[in-house]
Structures are given as structure tokens and as C-alpha cells.
Backbone as CSV, one residue per row, in Angstrom:
resi,resn,N_x,N_y,N_z,CA_x,CA_y,CA_z,C_x,C_y,C_z
1,MET,-11.754,-3.925,-10.410,-11.966,-3.438,-9.093,-10.695,-2.728,-8.642
2,ASN,-10.858,-1.578,-7.970,-9.743,-0.847,-7.436,-9.568,-1.158,-5.954
3,ILE,-8.333,-1.317,-5.529,-7.989,-1.533,-4.144,-6.999,-0.456,-3.726
4,LEU,-7.340,0.334,-2.732,-6.473,1.429,-2.283,-5.629,0.922,-1.122
5,CYS,-4.297,1.037,-1.283,-3.376,0.759,-0.202,-2.830,2.101,0.278
6,PHE,-3.344,2.559,1.405,-2.998,3.848,1.970,-2.083,3.606,3.157
7,GLY,-0.864,4.087,3.078,0.063,3.766,4.155,1.288,4.633,4.170
8,ASP,2.333,4.071,4.768,3.573,4.816,5.015,4.648,4.364,4.014
9,SER,5.915,4.410,4.467,7.050,4.055,3.602,7.024,2.586,3.173
10,ASN,6.411,1.719,3.967,6.290,0.320,3.565,5.364,0.175,2.369
11,THR,4.311,0.942,2.356,3.388,0.942,1.230,4.033,1.595,0.002
12,TYR,4.803,2.643,0.235,5.509,3.334,-0.839,6.554,2.425,-1.489
13,GLY,7.194,1.577,-0.662,8.239,0.690,-1.156,9.617,1.277,-1.039
14,LEU,9.814,2.080,0.019,11.124,2.738,0.227,12.211,1.716,0.520
15,VAL,13.330,1.846,-0.169,14.500,1.010,0.110,15.173,1.627,1.345
16,PRO,15.370,0.822,2.411,15.952,1.342,3.635,17.270,2.075,3.436
17,ALA,17.444,3.165,4.189,18.666,3.974,4.205,18.962,4.640,2.865
18,THR,17.949,4.805,2.010,18.107,5.495,0.726,16.860,6.349,0.493
19,THR,16.851,6.983,-0.625,15.620,7.678,-1.077,15.022,6.953,-2.276
20,ASP,15.535,5.773,-2.554,15.077,4.965,-3.711,13.810,4.197,-3.359
21,ARG,13.128,3.758,-4.406,11.939,2.965,-4.280,12.142,1.631,-4.968
22,TYR,11.678,0.558,-4.307,11.756,-0.760,-4.930,10.935,-0.728,-6.233
23,GLY,11.337,-1.535,-7.180,10.658,-1.573,-8.480,9.398,-2.423,-8.447
24,TRP,8.668,-2.348,-9.555,7.480,-3.166,-9.727,7.877,-4.633,-9.661
25,GLY,7.063,-5.419,-9.008,7.357,-6.837,-8.843,8.141,-7.143,-7.577
26,VAL,8.632,-6.098,-6.916,9.330,-6.247,-5.654,8.476,-5.677,-4.498
27,ARG,7.822,-4.553,-4.786,6.944,-3.945,-3.753,5.780,-4.877,-3.467
28,TRP,5.426,-4.996,-2.176,4.336,-5.914,-1.801,3.018,-5.581,-2.477
29,THR,2.788,-4.293,-2.730,1.537,-3.906,-3.396,1.487,-4.399,-4.824
30,SER,2.622,-4.412,-5.513,2.632,-4.896,-6.894,2.533,-6.434,-6.931
31,ILE,3.083,-7.084,-5.932,2.987,-8.542,-5.865,1.534,-8.951,-5.655
32,ILE,0.849,-8.244,-4.779,-0.577,-8.525,-4.548,-1.367,-8.280,-5.837
33,ASN,-1.059,-7.208,-6.523,-1.754,-6.881,-7.787,-1.565,-7.996,-8.815
34,GLU,-0.346,-8.491,-8.940,-0.070,-9.572,-9.889,-0.783,-10.868,-9.480
35,LYS,-0.805,-11.168,-8.202,-1.452,-12.391,-7.712,-2.960,-12.349,-7.917
36,LEU,-3.547,-11.162,-7.737,-5.001,-11.034,-7.903,-5.394,-11.025,-9.375
37,GLY,-4.510,-10.555,-10.221,-4.785,-10.490,-11.644,-4.819,-9.046,-12.113
38,LEU,-3.936,-8.721,-13.035,-3.805,-7.339,-13.503,-5.011,-6.874,-14.299
39,GLN,-5.745,-7.799,-14.882,-6.913,-7.435,-15.687,-8.142,-7.159,-14.808
40,GLU,-8.248,-7.888,-13.684,-9.423,-7.770,-12.831,-9.274,-6.734,-11.735
41,TYR,-8.047,-6.484,-11.276,-7.818,-5.622,-10.122,-6.756,-4.589,-10.428
42,ARG,-6.889,-3.456,-9.774,-5.868,-2.402,-9.829,-5.570,-1.970,-8.406
43,VAL,-4.364,-2.248,-7.959,-3.923,-1.842,-6.629,-3.337,-0.437,-6.733
44,ILE,-3.945,0.496,-6.033,-3.488,1.883,-6.042,-2.572,2.065,-4.846
45,GLU,-1.321,2.414,-5.107,-0.302,2.571,-4.061,-0.261,4.036,-3.597
46,GLU,-0.780,4.281,-2.436,-0.738,5.634,-1.863,0.085,5.602,-0.603
47,GLY,1.372,5.364,-0.792,2.309,5.338,0.330,3.038,6.670,0.449
48,LEU,3.192,7.130,1.668,3.888,8.402,1.922,4.830,8.177,3.102
49,CYS,6.096,8.379,2.872,7.104,8.148,3.932,6.811,9.084,5.112
50,GLY,6.767,8.530,6.321,6.524,9.319,7.515,5.074,9.467,7.894
51,ARG,4.171,8.923,7.104,2.737,9.029,7.411,2.401,8.230,8.666
52,LYS,1.571,8.803,9.519,1.131,8.130,10.741,-0.387,8.175,10.822
53,ALA,-0.982,7.072,11.219,-2.444,6.994,11.312,-3.015,7.924,12.378
54,ASP,-2.212,8.247,13.395,-2.710,9.112,14.462,-2.273,10.556,14.314
55,GLY,-1.626,10.871,13.222,-1.099,12.214,13.012,-1.968,13.036,12.101
56,GLU,-1.381,13.609,11.091,-2.039,14.552,10.219,-3.190,13.940,9.417
57,HIS,-3.205,12.623,9.234,-4.249,11.972,8.472,-5.224,11.221,9.362
58,SER,-5.374,11.643,10.594,-6.223,10.925,11.535,-7.677,10.905,11.110
59,CYS,-8.089,11.815,10.235,-9.491,11.817,9.772,-9.850,10.533,9.063
60,PHE,-8.870,9.848,8.534,-9.159,8.599,7.813,-9.612,7.491,8.747
61,ARG,-9.296,7.584,10.008,-9.781,6.585,10.976,-11.292,6.603,11.051
62,HIS,-11.886,7.737,10.744,-13.336,7.878,10.893,-14.107,7.603,9.598
63,CYS,-13.443,7.755,8.449,-14.168,7.620,7.208,-13.806,6.369,6.400
64,LEU,-12.778,5.661,6.821,-12.392,4.435,6.138,-12.451,3.275,7.103
65,LYS,-12.965,2.180,6.650,-12.964,0.953,7.466,-11.855,0.054,6.970
66,PRO,-10.808,-0.133,7.782,-9.717,-0.981,7.324,-10.137,-2.435,7.259
67,ILE,-9.703,-3.079,6.217,-9.967,-4.513,6.056,-8.608,-5.209,6.038
68,VAL,-8.405,-6.079,6.987,-7.139,-6.802,7.057,-7.433,-8.267,6.756
69,CYS,-6.765,-8.765,5.746,-6.977,-10.139,5.316,-5.651,-10.833,5.186
70,TRP,-5.413,-11.819,6.024,-4.179,-12.580,5.960,-4.474,-13.888,5.247
71,THR,-3.850,-14.064,4.127,-4.039,-15.276,3.359,-2.805,-15.566,2.537
72,ALA,-2.631,-16.782,2.160,-1.528,-17.152,1.271,-2.022,-16.993,-0.153
73,LEU,-1.355,-16.121,-0.894,-1.748,-15.884,-2.293,-0.950,-16.777,-3.214
């Protein structure tokens, strides 16, 4: 199963005050992928620094239903 994580610099894994990206196993998206199981799930990281939900990508508010699930993995 594919899970799309569409977001900003937090989804991208930007290291603050740099242009670097956190490595696999440090980014929250990779941690979720590992907890769910690498064989059963694929977390697609679509993070873009500076992206805003009400800005240039506002069309996604109408065609995607966000699912927020808070749980201890």
C-alpha cells in the first residue's frame, strides 16, 4: 500500500538553518514507514520547502481528503 505524505519542509526533512536533509531513519516519514513495515507499505515523501496549503497548491484542499491519525507506533 502506498501512503502519500504531501507537505512542507517538515515532510521534506529539512535540517533547520541549512539546506541539508535529515537521513533515512531520522525523518518522521521514514520512521513511520519502518514502523508500518517496509514490505507492506511505501511512504512517499512529497515535501517541498515553503509549500503552503492555502497558496499555490490550494487545489489539493478540494481533491484530497486529509486523514489525521494520532497513535503510538
